[in-house]
N, C-alpha and C positions, 0 to 999 in steps of 0.2 A: 405496436408500428412493424409495418414490412421492412423486410430484411430484402435490404439491393446490393448492386456492386456497389462499394465506398462506405459502406455501414458500419461506424465502428459499436465494436463489440470489447466486451469488458470479459477478462479469463482471468477465474483465478486456481489458484492450485494450493497445494500443501504450503509449498515455499515460493509460491508465485503469483505474482497478478501483474495484466498487461491488458495493453489496448493493443486489439487485432481489428482488420477489415477486412470485410467479406471482399475476395478478387473472384469470385467464381460464382455464379447461381445456375442448380439445374435440377429440376424434378425435382422439386423440396429439399435438394442437397447441398446448402451453404459451405464452400471454402473458406476458408480465412486465411487471412496470409502468414501465419503459422502453422501450418496444414493440417489443424483442425478442424473437423467437418461436425457440422450443427443441422438440425432441423429449423424449421420457423418458430419452434418453440420455444429455441437454444438446449434443448438437450444435444448432448455429443454425442452422436451416433459412434464413435468407437468406446471400445473398454479402456476407460483411462479415470484417472481423481482429479480432473479438470472440469469445472461449472464455465458455463458459458452465460452470462447476463449481459441484459443490455446497458448499452456503455451510460456508464454515471457520474460523472466529474468529482462530487461530493466521494462517493463510495468511495472510489479511485483515489484521492485526496487522503482519503481516513487509512486504509490498507496501508497506502505510502507510508504514513507517518506510526503506524503501528509497527513495520517495518524497520522502521531505521530510528525510531526512537532507543529502541534498544544497544544501537551502535553506538550514538551518542552518549548512553551511560556511562557505554564501557565505557567508550574515550573517556569520559571523567574520571572513572572510578581510579584507571589504570597510571591515569598522566596529572590530576592534582595534584602531588606532590612535588614538581619539576616546577610548579611556578612561585613566583619570589610571594613575602608575606601583603603587600599592597593587591596583589591578582587575584592569593586565597584570601583573603577579607571580602574584597569586590565578588568572588564567585560564590561563595558563601552566603552573602545578602542577594543576591539573585534567585539562589538556589531554593533560601527560604523563604523569599514571596513568592514563588513557582507553588513550592512546598505546598505554603498557607491556602493559595487561591484555591489551588485544583484538590486539596486530600485536608483543608483546615486544622494543621499542623504546625506549630509554630518551635522552633529551634532557636535560643537565642544562648549567647554567650552564657 
């Protein structure tokens, strides 16, 4: 895919993933709206831990889910003791179904 102004690019780093767009194209050097410069093969031209990839909505959603999942799990871990009895049992039942579906583990009373 040829890079043009407005082309979306997925920028991935150790603690960051974001959608960027090409804002300037000059002699095989493409500048993104986050000031990262890449070439036509999506190689970052400066010494950087970031990688540029063609935009892929599924990959972005995967990286977003992977990042936020830890926060959600920690939030449950820190706050489940504050729930009332009914909500605690309801949460447990939902988590048991999720656990069984994705990890094959069934926890029962």
